VEXDOMI-776876 format. One record per atom (N, C-alpha, C): residue number from 1; x, y, z; residue in one letter; atom name. Coordinates in Angstrom, 1 decimal. Each point is the difference from the previous one (the first is absolute). Layout:
<pts>
nr|X|Y|Z|rest|atom
NUM|X|Y|Z|a|CA $
...
</pts>
This chain:
<pts>
nr|X|Y|Z|rest|atom
1|99.4|116.7|98.8|m|N $
1|0.2|1.0|-1.0|m|CA $
1|1.3|-0.2|-0.8|m|C $
2|0.0|0.5|-1.2|l|N $
2|1.2|-0.1|-0.8|l|CA $
2|1.1|0.8|0.6|l|C $
3|1.2|-0.5|-0.1|n|N $
3|1.1|0.7|0.6|n|CA $
3|0.7|1.0|-1.0|n|C $
4|-0.6|0.1|-1.2|q|N $
4|0.6|1.0|-0.9|q|CA $
4|-1.2|0.4|-1.0|q|C $
5|0.2|1.2|-0.6|p|N $
5|-1.1|0.4|-0.9|p|CA $
5|-0.1|-0.9|-1.2|p|C $
6|-1.3|-0.2|-0.5|l|N $
6|-0.2|-0.8|-1.1|l|CA $
6|0.8|0.4|-1.2|l|C $
7|0.3|1.3|-0.2|e|N $
7|0.7|0.5|-1.1|e|CA $
7|1.4|-0.5|-0.1|e|C $
8|0.6|-0.5|1.1|t|N $
8|1.4|-0.4|0.0|t|CA $
8|0.2|-1.5|-0.5|t|C $
9|-1.1|-0.7|-0.1|y|N $
9|0.1|-1.4|-0.4|y|CA $
9|0.5|-0.1|-1.4|y|C $
10|-0.4|0.8|-0.9|q|N $
10|0.5|0.0|-1.4|q|CA $
10|1.5|0.1|0.0|q|C $
11|0.5|0.9|0.7|d|N $
11|1.5|0.2|0.1|d|CA $
11|0.6|-1.2|0.6|d|C $
12|-0.6|-0.5|1.0|e|N $
12|0.6|-1.2|0.7|e|CA $
12|0.0|-1.2|-0.9|e|C $
13|-1.0|-0.2|-0.8|i|N $
13|-0.1|-1.2|-0.9|i|CA $
13|1.0|0.2|-1.1|i|C $
14|0.1|1.2|-0.6|y|N $
14|0.9|0.3|-1.1|y|CA $
14|1.4|-0.2|0.4|y|C $
15|0.4|0.6|1.2|l|N $
15|1.4|-0.1|0.4|l|CA $
15|0.3|-1.5|0.4|l|C $
16|-0.9|-0.7|0.6|a|N $
16|0.3|-1.4|0.2|a|CA $
16|0.2|-0.8|-1.3|a|C $
17|-0.8|0.3|-1.0|g|N $
17|0.1|-0.6|-1.3|g|CA $
17|1.4|0.3|-0.6|g|C $
18|0.4|1.2|0.2|m|N $
18|1.4|0.3|-0.6|m|CA $
18|1.1|-0.8|0.7|m|C $
19|-0.3|-0.4|1.2|a|N $
19|1.0|-0.8|0.8|a|CA $
19|-0.2|-1.5|-0.3|a|C $
20|-1.0|-0.3|-0.9|g|N $
20|-0.2|-1.4|-0.3|g|CA $
20|-1.1|-0.7|0.8|g|C $
21|-0.6|0.6|1.0|d|N $
21|-1.0|-0.6|0.8|d|CA $
21|-1.3|0.0|-0.7|d|C $
22|-0.7|-1.1|0.1|k|N $
22|-1.3|-0.1|-0.7|k|CA $
22|-1.1|0.0|1.1|k|C $
23|-1.1|0.6|-0.3|p|N $
23|-1.1|0.1|1.0|p|CA $
23|-0.5|-1.4|0.3|p|C $
24|-0.6|-0.2|1.2|i|N $
24|-0.6|-1.3|0.4|i|CA $
24|-1.1|-0.4|-0.9|i|C $
25|-0.9|1.0|-0.3|l|N $
25|-1.1|-0.2|-0.8|l|CA $
25|0.2|0.6|-1.4|l|C $
26|-0.4|-0.7|-1.1|p|N $
26|0.2|0.6|-1.3|p|CA $
26|-1.0|1.2|-0.2|p|C $
27|0.5|0.9|-0.9|a|N $
27|-0.8|1.1|-0.3|a|CA $
27|-1.0|-0.3|-1.1|a|C $
28|0.3|-1.0|-0.8|d|N $
28|-0.8|-0.4|-1.2|d|CA $
28|-1.2|-0.8|0.6|d|C $
29|-1.2|0.5|-0.3|l|N $
29|-1.2|-0.6|0.6|l|CA $
29|-0.2|-1.4|-0.4|l|C $
30|0.4|-0.4|-1.2|c|N $
30|-0.2|-1.4|-0.4|c|CA $
30|1.0|-0.9|0.8|c|C $
31|1.2|0.5|0.2|a|N $
31|1.0|-0.8|0.8|a|CA $
31|-0.5|-0.1|1.5|a|C $
32|-0.6|1.1|0.5|l|N $
32|-0.5|0.0|1.3|l|CA $
32|-1.2|-1.0|0.1|l|C $
33|-0.8|-0.1|-1.0|e|N $
33|-1.1|-1.0|0.0|e|CA $
33|0.5|-1.4|-0.1|e|C $
34|1.1|-0.2|-0.8|d|N $
34|0.6|-1.3|0.0|d|CA $
34|0.6|-0.4|1.3|d|C $
35|0.6|0.9|0.7|l|N $
35|0.6|-0.2|1.3|l|CA $
35|-1.1|-0.4|1.0|l|C $
36|-1.2|0.7|0.0|a|N $
36|-1.1|-0.4|0.8|a|CA $
36|-0.5|-1.4|-0.3|a|C $
37|-0.1|-0.3|-1.3|r|N $
37|-0.4|-1.3|-0.4|r|CA $
37|0.9|-1.1|0.6|r|C $
38|1.3|0.2|0.0|q|N $
38|0.9|-0.9|0.6|q|CA $
38|-0.1|-0.2|1.5|q|C $
39|-0.3|1.1|0.7|q|N $
39|0.0|0.1|1.4|q|CA $
39|-1.3|-0.4|0.7|q|C $
40|-1.1|0.2|-0.7|m|N $
40|-1.3|-0.2|0.6|m|CA $
40|-0.6|-1.4|-0.3|m|C $
41|-0.9|-0.5|0.9|p|N $
41|-0.7|-1.2|-0.4|p|CA $
41|-0.8|0.3|-1.3|p|C $
42|-0.1|-1.0|-0.9|p|N $
42|-0.8|0.2|-1.2|p|CA $
42|-1.4|0.6|0.2|p|C $
43|-0.7|-0.6|1.0|e|N $
43|-1.4|0.5|0.2|e|CA $
43|0.0|1.5|0.4|e|C $
44|0.9|0.4|0.8|s|N $
44|0.0|1.4|0.4|s|CA $
44|0.4|0.9|-1.2|s|C $
45|1.0|-0.4|-0.7|f|N $
45|0.4|0.8|-1.2|f|CA $
45|-1.1|0.1|-1.0|f|C $
46|-0.7|-1.1|-0.3|d|N $
46|-1.1|0.0|-1.0|d|CA $
46|-1.1|0.9|0.5|d|C $
47|-0.3|-0.1|1.3|y|N $
47|-1.1|0.9|0.5|y|CA $
47|0.3|1.4|-0.1|y|C $
48|1.2|0.4|0.4|i|N $
48|0.4|1.4|0.0|i|CA $
48|0.1|0.6|-1.5|i|C $
49|0.6|-0.8|-0.9|c|N $
49|0.3|0.5|-1.3|c|CA $
49|-1.1|-0.3|-1.0|c|C $
50|-1.0|-0.8|0.4|g|N $
50|-1.1|-0.3|-0.9|g|CA $
50|-1.1|1.0|0.0|g|C $
51|-1.0|-0.3|-0.8|g|N $
51|-1.2|0.8|0.0|g|CA $
51|-1.2|-0.9|-0.3|g|C $
52|-1.2|0.6|0.1|a|N $
52|-1.2|-0.8|-0.2|a|CA $
52|-0.3|-0.2|-1.5|a|C $
53|-0.7|-1.1|-0.3|g|N $
53|-0.4|-0.3|-1.3|g|CA $
53|1.1|-0.1|-1.0|g|C $
54|-0.1|0.7|-1.1|s|N $
54|1.1|-0.1|-1.0|s|CA $
54|1.2|0.9|0.3|s|C $
55|0.0|0.6|1.2|e|N $
55|1.1|0.9|0.4|e|CA $
55|0.2|1.2|-0.9|e|C $
56|-1.0|0.5|-0.6|d|N $
56|0.1|1.2|-0.9|d|CA $
56|0.5|1.2|0.8|d|C $
57|-0.5|0.1|1.3|s|N $
57|0.4|1.2|0.8|s|CA $
57|1.5|-0.1|0.3|s|C $
58|0.6|-1.2|0.2|v|N $
58|1.4|-0.1|0.2|v|CA $
58|0.8|0.5|-1.2|v|C $
59|-0.4|-0.4|-1.2|s|N $
59|0.6|0.4|-1.2|s|CA $
59|-0.1|1.5|-0.2|s|C $
60|-1.2|0.5|0.2|e|N $
60|-0.3|1.5|-0.2|e|CA $
60|0.9|0.8|1.0|e|C $
61|0.0|-0.4|1.2|n|N $
61|0.8|0.7|1.0|n|CA $
61|1.5|0.0|-0.3|n|C $
62|0.5|-1.1|-0.5|a|N $
62|1.4|-0.1|-0.4|a|CA $
62|0.3|1.0|-1.2|a|C $
63|-0.9|0.0|-1.0|a|N $
63|0.1|0.8|-1.1|a|CA $
63|0.0|1.5|0.4|a|C $
64|-0.9|0.3|0.9|a|N $
64|-0.1|1.4|0.4|a|CA $
64|1.2|0.5|0.8|a|C $
65|0.6|-0.9|0.8|f|N $
65|1.2|0.3|0.7|f|CA $
65|1.2|0.2|-1.0|f|C $
66|0.0|-0.8|-1.0|r|N $
66|1.1|0.2|-1.0|r|CA $
66|-0.1|1.3|-0.8|r|C $
67|-1.2|0.6|0.0|r|N $
67|-0.1|1.3|-0.7|r|CA $
67|0.6|1.2|0.7|r|C $
68|0.2|-0.2|1.3|w|N $
68|0.5|1.1|0.8|w|CA $
68|1.5|0.2|-0.3|w|C $
69|0.5|1.2|-0.1|r|N $
69|1.4|0.3|-0.3|r|CA $
69|0.5|1.0|1.0|r|C $
70|1.3|-0.1|0.3|i|N $
70|0.7|1.0|0.9|i|CA $
70|0.5|1.0|-1.0|i|C $
71|-0.4|1.3|0.4|v|N $
71|0.5|1.1|-0.9|v|CA $
71|1.0|0.8|0.8|v|C $
72|1.3|-0.1|-0.5|p|N $
72|1.0|0.8|0.7|p|CA $
72|-0.2|1.5|-0.1|p|C $
73|0.4|0.6|1.1|r|N $
73|-0.1|1.5|0.0|r|CA $
73|1.5|0.5|-0.1|r|C $
74|0.3|0.5|-1.2|m|N $
74|1.3|0.5|-0.3|m|CA $
74|0.2|1.4|0.6|m|C $
75|1.2|0.3|0.4|l|N $
75|0.4|1.3|0.5|l|CA $
75|-0.8|0.5|1.2|l|C $
76|-0.3|-0.9|0.9|t|N $
76|-0.8|0.3|1.2|t|CA $
76|0.9|-0.1|1.2|t|C $
77|-0.2|1.0|0.9|d|N $
77|0.8|0.0|1.2|d|CA $
77|-0.3|-1.2|0.9|d|C $
78|1.0|-0.9|0.2|v|N $
78|-0.2|-1.2|0.8|v|CA $
78|0.7|0.1|1.3|v|C $
79|0.5|1.2|0.4|s|N $
79|0.7|0.1|1.3|s|CA $
79|-0.9|-0.3|1.2|s|C $
80|-1.3|0.2|-0.2|t|N $
80|-0.9|-0.4|1.1|t|CA $
80|-1.1|-0.9|-0.6|t|C $
81|0.4|-1.1|-0.6|a|N $
81|-0.9|-0.9|-0.6|a|CA $
81|-1.0|-0.5|1.0|a|C $
82|-1.3|-0.2|-0.5|s|N $
82|-1.0|-0.5|0.9|s|CA $
82|-1.0|-0.8|-0.8|s|C $
83|-0.5|-1.1|0.6|f|N $
83|-1.1|-0.7|-0.6|f|CA $
83|-1.3|0.5|0.5|f|C $
84|0.0|0.9|1.0|a|N $
84|-1.3|0.5|0.6|a|CA $
84|-1.0|0.4|-1.1|a|C $
85|-1.2|-0.3|0.3|s|N $
85|-1.1|0.3|-1.0|s|CA $
85|-1.3|0.2|0.8|s|C $
86|-1.0|0.6|-0.7|t|N $
86|-1.3|0.1|0.6|t|CA $
86|-0.9|-0.8|-0.8|t|C $
87|-0.7|-0.9|0.6|v|N $
87|-1.0|-0.9|-0.6|v|CA $
87|-1.3|0.1|0.7|v|C $
88|-1.0|0.3|-0.7|l|N $
88|-1.4|0.2|0.6|l|CA $
88|0.0|0.9|1.2|l|C $
89|0.8|1.0|-0.1|g|N $
89|0.1|1.0|1.1|g|CA $
89|0.9|-0.3|1.1|g|C $
90|0.6|-1.2|0.0|a|N $
90|0.9|-0.4|1.1|a|CA $
90|1.4|0.1|-0.4|a|C $
91|0.9|0.6|0.8|e|N $
91|1.4|0.0|-0.3|e|CA $
91|0.6|-1.3|0.4|e|C $
92|0.8|-0.6|-1.0|l|N $
92|0.6|-1.3|0.2|l|CA $
92|1.5|0.2|-0.2|l|C $
93|0.8|-0.9|0.8|a|N $
93|1.4|0.0|-0.2|a|CA $
93|0.4|-0.5|-1.4|a|C $
94|-0.8|-0.8|-0.6|a|N $
94|0.2|-0.5|-1.4|a|CA $
94|-1.4|-0.3|-0.5|a|C $
95|-0.2|0.1|-1.3|p|N $
95|-1.4|-0.3|-0.5|p|CA $
95|-0.3|-1.5|-0.1|p|C $
96|0.0|-0.6|1.2|i|N $
96|-0.2|-1.4|0.1|i|CA $
96|-1.1|-0.3|1.0|i|C $
97|-1.0|-0.8|-0.4|m|N $
97|-1.1|-0.4|0.8|m|CA $
97|-0.2|-1.5|-0.1|m|C $
98|-0.4|-0.6|1.0|l|N $
98|-0.3|-1.4|0.0|l|CA $
98|-1.5|-0.3|-0.1|l|C $
99|-0.3|-0.9|-0.8|g|N $
99|-1.4|-0.4|-0.1|g|CA $
99|-0.3|-1.2|0.8|g|C $
100|-1.3|-0.2|0.3|p|N $
100|-0.3|-1.2|0.8|p|CA $
100|0.2|-1.3|-0.7|p|C $
101|0.6|-0.9|0.6|v|N $
101|0.2|-1.3|-0.6|v|CA $
101|-0.3|-1.0|1.1|v|C $
102|-0.7|-1.1|-0.4|g|N $
102|-0.3|-1.0|1.0|g|CA $
102|1.0|-1.1|0.1|g|C $
103|-0.1|-0.8|1.0|v|N $
103|0.9|-1.2|0.3|v|CA $
103|1.5|0.3|-0.3|v|C $
104|0.5|1.0|0.6|l|N $
104|1.4|0.3|-0.2|l|CA $
104|0.9|-1.0|0.7|l|C $
105|-0.5|-0.8|0.9|k|N $
105|0.9|-1.0|0.6|k|CA $
105|0.4|-1.1|-1.0|k|C $
106|-0.6|0.0|-1.2|l|N $
106|0.4|-0.9|-1.1|l|CA $
106|1.4|0.4|-0.4|l|C $
107|0.3|1.3|0.1|a|N $
107|1.3|0.5|-0.5|a|CA $
107|1.0|0.2|1.1|a|C $
108|-0.4|0.2|1.3|h|N $
108|0.9|0.4|1.1|h|CA $
108|-0.7|-0.5|1.3|h|C $
109|0.8|-0.6|0.8|p|N $
109|-0.6|-0.6|1.3|p|CA $
109|-0.7|1.0|0.8|p|C $
110|0.4|1.3|0.0|e|N $
110|-0.7|1.0|0.8|e|CA $
110|-1.1|0.7|-0.7|e|C $
111|-0.2|-0.2|-1.3|g|N $
111|-1.1|0.5|-0.8|g|CA $
111|-0.2|1.5|0.1|g|C $
112|-1.2|0.3|0.4|e|N $
112|-0.4|1.4|0.1|e|CA $
112|0.8|0.8|1.1|e|C $
113|0.4|-0.7|1.0|v|N $
113|0.8|0.7|1.0|v|CA $
113|1.3|0.5|-0.6|v|C $
114|0.7|-0.8|-0.8|a|N $
114|1.2|0.4|-0.6|a|CA $
114|-0.2|1.2|-1.0|a|C $
115|-1.1|-0.1|-0.7|v|N $
115|-0.4|1.1|-1.0|v|CA $
115|-0.2|1.3|0.8|v|C $
116|-0.7|-0.1|1.1|a|N $
116|-0.3|1.2|0.8|a|CA $
116|1.2|0.6|0.5|a|C $
117|0.9|-0.8|0.5|r|N $
117|1.3|0.5|0.5|r|CA $
117|0.8|0.7|-1.1|r|C $
118|0.1|-0.7|-1.1|a|N $
118|0.8|0.6|-1.1|a|CA $
118|-0.6|1.3|-0.5|a|C $
119|-1.4|0.1|-0.1|a|N $
119|-0.6|1.2|-0.4|a|CA $
119|0.2|1.1|1.0|a|C $
120|-0.1|-0.3|1.3|a|N $
120|0.3|1.0|1.0|a|CA $
120|1.4|0.6|-0.1|a|C $
121|0.9|-1.0|-0.2|a|N $
121|1.4|0.4|-0.1|a|CA $
121|0.3|0.9|-1.2|a|C $
122|-0.7|-0.2|-1.1|a|N $
122|0.3|0.7|-1.2|a|CA $
122|-1.0|1.2|-0.1|a|C $
123|-0.9|0.2|0.9|g|N $
123|-1.0|1.1|-0.1|g|CA $
123|-0.9|-0.2|-1.2|g|C $
124|-0.3|-1.3|-0.4|a|N $
124|-0.9|-0.2|-1.1|a|CA $
124|-1.4|-0.3|0.6|a|C $
125|-1.0|0.7|-0.5|p|N $
125|-1.3|-0.2|0.5|p|CA $
125|-0.6|-1.3|-0.5|p|C $
126|-0.9|-0.6|0.9|i|N $
126|-0.7|-1.2|-0.3|i|CA $
126|-1.4|0.2|0.3|i|C $
127|-0.9|-0.5|-0.8|p|N $
127|-1.5|0.2|0.3|p|CA $
127|-0.4|-1.0|1.1|p|C $
128|-1.3|0.2|0.3|n|N $
128|-0.6|-1.0|0.9|n|CA $
128|0.1|-1.4|-0.6|n|C $
129|0.1|-1.0|0.8|w|N $
129|0.2|-1.3|-0.5|w|CA $
129|-1.1|-0.9|0.6|w|C $
130|-1.3|0.2|-0.2|p|N $
130|-1.0|-0.7|0.6|p|CA $
130|-0.1|-1.5|-0.3|p|C $
131|0.6|-0.3|-1.2|s|N $
131|-0.1|-1.4|-0.4|s|CA $
131|1.0|-0.9|0.7|s|C $
132|0.9|0.5|0.7|s|N $
132|1.0|-0.8|0.7|s|CA $
132|-0.2|-0.2|1.5|s|C $
133|-0.2|-1.2|0.4|p|N $
133|-0.3|-0.3|1.4|p|CA $
133|1.2|0.3|0.9|p|C $
134|1.3|0.0|-0.5|t|N $
134|1.1|0.2|0.8|t|CA $
134|0.5|1.4|0.0|t|C $
135|-0.6|0.9|-0.8|f|N $
135|0.5|1.3|0.0|f|CA $
135|-0.4|0.9|1.1|f|C $
136|-1.3|-0.1|0.5|p|N $
136|-0.5|1.0|1.0|p|CA $
136|0.9|0.1|1.3|p|C $
137|0.6|-1.1|0.5|p|N $
137|0.8|0.3|1.2|p|CA $
137|1.2|0.9|-0.2|p|C $
138|0.4|0.1|-1.3|v|N $
138|1.2|0.9|-0.3|v|CA $
138|-0.4|1.4|-0.2|v|C $
139|-1.3|0.3|-0.3|l|N $
139|-0.4|1.3|-0.4|l|CA $
139|0.4|1.1|1.0|l|C $
140|-0.2|-0.3|1.3|g|N $
140|0.2|1.1|1.0|g|CA $
140|1.5|0.5|0.1|g|C $
141|0.9|-0.9|-0.3|r|N $
141|1.4|0.4|0.2|r|CA $
141|0.8|0.2|-1.3|r|C $
142|-0.4|-0.6|-1.1|s|N $
142|0.9|0.0|-1.2|s|CA $
142|-0.7|0.6|-1.2|s|C $
143|-1.3|0.1|0.0|r|N $
143|-0.7|0.5|-1.2|r|CA $
143|0.0|1.5|0.0|r|C $
144|0.1|0.5|-1.2|i|N $
144|-0.1|1.5|-0.1|i|CA $
144|-1.5|0.3|-0.2|i|C $
145|-0.6|0.7|0.9|p|N $
145|-1.5|0.2|0.0|p|CA $
145|-0.5|0.6|-1.3|p|C $
146|-1.1|-0.5|-0.5|c|N $
146|-0.7|0.5|-1.1|c|CA $
146|0.9|0.2|-1.2|c|C $
147|1.1|-0.7|-0.1|g|N $
147|0.9|0.1|-1.2|g|CA $
147|0.9|1.2|0.0|g|C $
148|0.0|0.8|1.1|a|N $
148|0.8|1.2|0.1|a|CA $
148|1.3|-0.3|0.8|a|C $
149|1.1|0.5|-0.5|p|N $
149|1.3|-0.2|0.8|p|CA $
149|-0.1|0.7|1.3|p|C $
150|0.6|-0.5|1.0|r|N $
150|-0.1|0.5|1.4|r|CA $
150|0.4|1.5|0.0|r|C $
151|1.1|0.3|-0.7|r|N $
151|0.5|1.4|0.2|r|CA $
151|-0.8|1.0|-0.7|r|C $
152|-1.0|-0.4|-0.8|s|N $
152|-0.8|1.0|-0.8|s|CA $
152|-1.1|0.7|0.8|s|C $
153|-0.3|-0.5|1.1|g|N $
153|-1.1|0.6|0.8|g|CA $
153|-1.4|-0.4|-0.5|g|C $
154|0.0|-1.1|-0.8|g|N $
154|-1.3|-0.5|-0.5|g|CA $
154|-0.4|0.6|-1.3|g|C $
155|-1.2|-0.4|-0.5|v|N $
155|-0.5|0.5|-1.3|v|CA $
155|-1.4|0.5|0.2|v|C $
156|-0.5|0.7|-1.0|s|N $
156|-1.3|0.5|0.1|s|CA $
156|-1.0|-1.1|-0.1|s|C $
157|-1.2|0.2|0.6|p|N $
157|-1.1|-1.1|0.0|p|CA $
157|-0.3|-0.4|-1.4|p|C $
158|0.0|0.9|-1.0|s|N $
158|-0.4|-0.4|-1.4|s|CA $
158|1.1|-1.0|-0.5|s|C $
159|1.3|0.3|0.3|v|N $
159|1.0|-0.9|-0.5|v|CA $
159|-0.1|-1.3|0.8|v|C $
160|-0.1|0.1|1.3|r|N $
160|-0.1|-1.2|0.8|r|CA $
160|-1.1|-1.0|-0.5|r|C $
161|-1.1|0.6|-0.3|s|N $
161|-1.1|-0.9|-0.5|s|CA $
161|0.3|-0.8|-1.2|s|C $
162|0.9|0.5|-0.9|t|N $
162|0.4|-0.7|-1.2|t|CA $
162|0.9|-1.2|0.4|t|C $
163|0.7|0.0|1.2|w|N $
163|0.9|-1.0|0.3|w|CA $
163|-0.6|-1.1|0.9|w|C $
164|-1.2|0.2|0.5|l|N $
164|-0.6|-1.0|0.9|l|CA $
164|-0.8|-1.0|-0.8|l|C $
</pts>
């Protein structure tokens, strides 16, 4: 589990930056992709970052992501800041969910096991991963059942069916 609330990371990063410390990973997504390109075998990087055919879906997804904007909330009480949110009827520590991805060992030696551990630690729901042969052994101890965070007490059957 995380040893501090998610909400304190922003302060931690800001204060470290004021002291001249730089984060290990860049916040700029293009710089992060360049770092991955340098660290990974070319075949792995190309498989993960590529797309089928003319790669139109890769371009469209990148364009859609760039259209999102952070909208600041001015004059809002932040004395009890929280990332908590409700998504599809489930209460989440933060509005973050992980989607199924295959062959994660191309990016990390522990693959799906590392993702399951990270998701459990952050309280991030993950869907069933039937396409991965290495994921099922982890399901019993690290996976958040049916995409619902453990502390929520589960989700309704109608919501659960949308996540399976």
